C-alpha positions as CSV (number, residue, x, y, z in Angstrom):
1,M,99.3,128.7,119.8
2,E,99.4,125.6,121.5
3,P,102.9,124.3,122.0
4,D,102.5,121.1,120.1
5,S,100.2,122.4,117.3
6,L,101.2,123.9,114.3
7,P,99.3,126.3,112.1
8,T,98.0,124.1,109.1
9,E,96.8,124.7,105.9
10,V,93.9,122.7,104.3
11,I,94.2,122.5,100.4
12,L,91.5,120.7,98.6
13,T,92.9,118.9,95.5
14,Q,90.6,119.0,93.0
15,P,89.5,121.9,92.2
16,S,92.6,123.3,93.8
17,Q,91.4,126.0,96.4
18,S,92.8,126.4,100.1
19,L,90.1,125.8,102.6
20,G,91.9,127.6,105.0
21,S,94.9,127.3,107.7
22,V,93.9,125.7,111.5
23,Q,95.3,124.6,114.1
24,L,95.2,121.1,115.4
25,D,96.5,118.9,117.9
26,W,97.2,115.5,116.1
27,S,98.9,115.0,113.0
28,P,97.3,113.6,110.4
29,Q,98.9,111.4,107.6
30,P,97.7,110.1,104.5
31,G,95.1,108.0,104.6
32,H,93.3,109.6,107.6
33,Y,90.5,111.7,108.0
34,L,89.9,114.7,108.6
35,D,86.4,117.3,109.6
36,L,86.8,120.6,108.7
37,E,83.3,122.8,109.0
38,G,81.3,120.1,108.8
39,Q,82.6,118.4,105.6
40,T,84.8,115.1,106.0
41,Y,87.9,114.8,103.8
42,A,90.9,112.4,103.0
43,V,94.2,113.0,103.2
44,L,96.2,112.6,100.6
45,E,99.4,113.9,101.3
46,R,101.3,116.1,103.7
47,R,104.2,118.7,103.1
48,H,106.2,120.3,105.6
49,R,107.4,124.0,105.7
50,Y,110.6,124.8,107.6
51,Q,112.2,128.3,108.4
52,L,115.5,128.9,108.3
53,K,116.0,130.6,112.0
54,S,119.3,131.6,114.1
55,G,121.0,128.9,112.0
56,K,118.7,126.0,112.5
57,Y,115.8,124.9,110.2
58,R,112.0,125.1,112.5
59,L,109.2,122.9,111.1
60,Q,107.2,126.4,110.8
61,K,104.1,125.3,108.9
62,I,102.7,121.6,107.3
63,A,99.9,121.8,104.3
64,L,97.4,119.2,104.2
65,Y,96.0,118.3,100.5
66,V,93.0,116.8,100.6
67,Q,89.8,115.5,98.9
68,S,86.4,115.0,100.1
69,A,85.5,111.6,101.1
70,Q,82.8,110.1,103.5
71,R,84.6,107.9,106.3
72,P,84.6,104.0,105.3
73,S,81.8,102.2,107.4
74,E,84.1,99.0,107.1
75,T,87.4,99.0,108.1
76,S,90.2,96.2,109.2
77,L,93.5,96.2,111.1
78,V,96.7,95.3,109.4
79,N,100.2,95.1,111.0
80,G,98.8,98.2,113.4
81,H,97.4,100.1,110.7
82,W,93.6,100.9,109.5
83,V,92.5,99.3,106.3
84,V,88.9,100.1,104.2
85,G,87.4,97.0,104.1
86,D,87.2,93.1,105.0
87,A,91.2,92.8,104.7
88,T,90.6,88.7,104.8
89,C,89.6,89.1,100.8
90,Q,92.4,88.7,98.4
91,F,91.0,91.8,96.7
92,N,91.4,94.3,99.2
93,A,94.2,96.5,98.1
94,H,95.2,96.7,102.4
95,S,95.0,101.1,101.7
96,E,93.7,103.3,103.9
97,I,92.2,105.1,101.4
98,I,91.0,102.2,98.4
99,R,88.7,99.2,99.2
100,C,89.7,97.1,95.8
101,A,89.7,97.2,92.5
102,V,86.7,95.2,91.8
103,N,84.4,96.5,94.2
104,P,86.0,99.9,95.1
105,Q,82.5,101.5,96.7
106,G,81.5,98.5,98.9
107,P,80.4,97.3,101.0
108,C,82.6,94.1,101.4
109,E,79.4,92.4,102.9
110,G,77.5,90.3,100.5
111,C,80.2,91.0,97.9
112,R,79.7,88.8,95.0
113,F,83.4,88.7,94.4
114,Y,85.0,88.1,98.0
115,E,87.4,85.5,97.6
116,K,89.5,84.6,101.2
117,S,93.0,85.2,101.3
118,L,95.6,82.1,100.9
């Protein structure tokens, strides 16, 4: 095991099933995308599992709850975070997972609902 990596269990939310355990050299957070065995998943939730050892709790394992996804082709940087779609539109959700309510599948370019944020 790498010194900076922990066993990470990847769990598909619908249908609920484990996709297996992997060693990752980075820490995916909700909103990030993970490629595993040729499939792309969006990370929905991250849980830590600890073990009591010698009177101290130590991080033992990470569980990632994911759903099948496609990486968005349109992204914007907002306050240091990447969000899906054109963040200059007032309908943009400013989310790493959801584009907007009126055109969630996109694309933003040429969207008839586009309204510039004030």
